[in-house]
N, C-alpha and C positions, 0 to 999 in steps of 0.2 A: 804594680807593686814590685818592689825590689827588695832583695835580701840585703841587709846592712849589718856588717860585722862591727860590733861595738867595742869589745875588750876581751881579754883573756879571763877565764873564770878565776884564776889566781889573783887578779887585780882587785877583787872585791871579797873581803873576808866576811864570814858569817856575821850577820847583824850590822853590816856596814853598807854604804852606798858609794857610788861614783858618778860624777857628772861627766857626760860624754856629749860632744858636739860633732855631729856627722850629717852630711847631706842636708844642711839647713835646719836640722832638728837639734834641740837642746833637751837632753834626756837624763833621767836618773836611773841608774842600774842598781837594783837592790838584791842582796843575798839574804834570803829569809830561810834560815835553817838548812842551807845548802841548795835551795831552790832559787832560781833567778827570776826577777820580775823587772819590767821596764815601764816607766811612766814618763810623761812630760816632766821636766824639772821644775817648771814655773808653777807655783801655787795658783789655783783658779780664783783665789780671792785677792791676792796682792802680789807684790814683787818678791816674795820669799822663794829661795832656792831649796827644793825638797832634798836634794842630795847633800845639803849642808845642814839639814834639820835633824831633830831628835827621832830616833827609831826605837820602838819597843815591840818586839815580836813582829806582827805584820801590819803595824800602824806607824805612820810617819806624821809627826806633829810639826807643822810649818813654823819656821823660826821667825816669821814676820808677825802674825797675829794669833799664833797658837791653835789655829784650826787644824783638824787632822783628817787623814784619809786612810782607807784600807789599801795597802800596797798591792794586794793580789787582785782586787776588783776595781779600784779607783773610787769606790763609794765614799761619800762624806761620812765621817764618824762624829765630828763635832764642829760646832759653829766657831767662828763666823763664816766658815766656808759653806756654800750652798750648791755649787756646781761640781759635778763629778769630775774626777781627774782622768785624763786620757791614758789608757794602758795599751800596750803592744804585745802581740803574741811572741813568745820567746822560744828559740830553739838553741841547743848547744851543739856545735859542730866543730870537731877537732879542737876541743877545749876553748872555743870562742863563743861568747854570748852574741847571738844574732837575733834580729827582728825582721819582720816584713812590714814595709811601710811604703 
């Protein structure tokens, strides 16, 4: 497991997301009311990019088939998605959003 620095906290405004590609991973960094969460960027149901999708509170709705996930837990909120979204533990170090993967 390695620590991966993804972005500066100022790169992602509250209620927004950012696509980050690092160390062979394609990730979505979400800012939910000032707290940061990181998931895989690719929807588990189809080719939708979650960092480019609609966000409401802690729910992201995929822009491909409109299935949705809880950003904090990765749990499926609505169909057609059935598989949980991978999430990563986040730390903030020196104003950088970091994960261990």
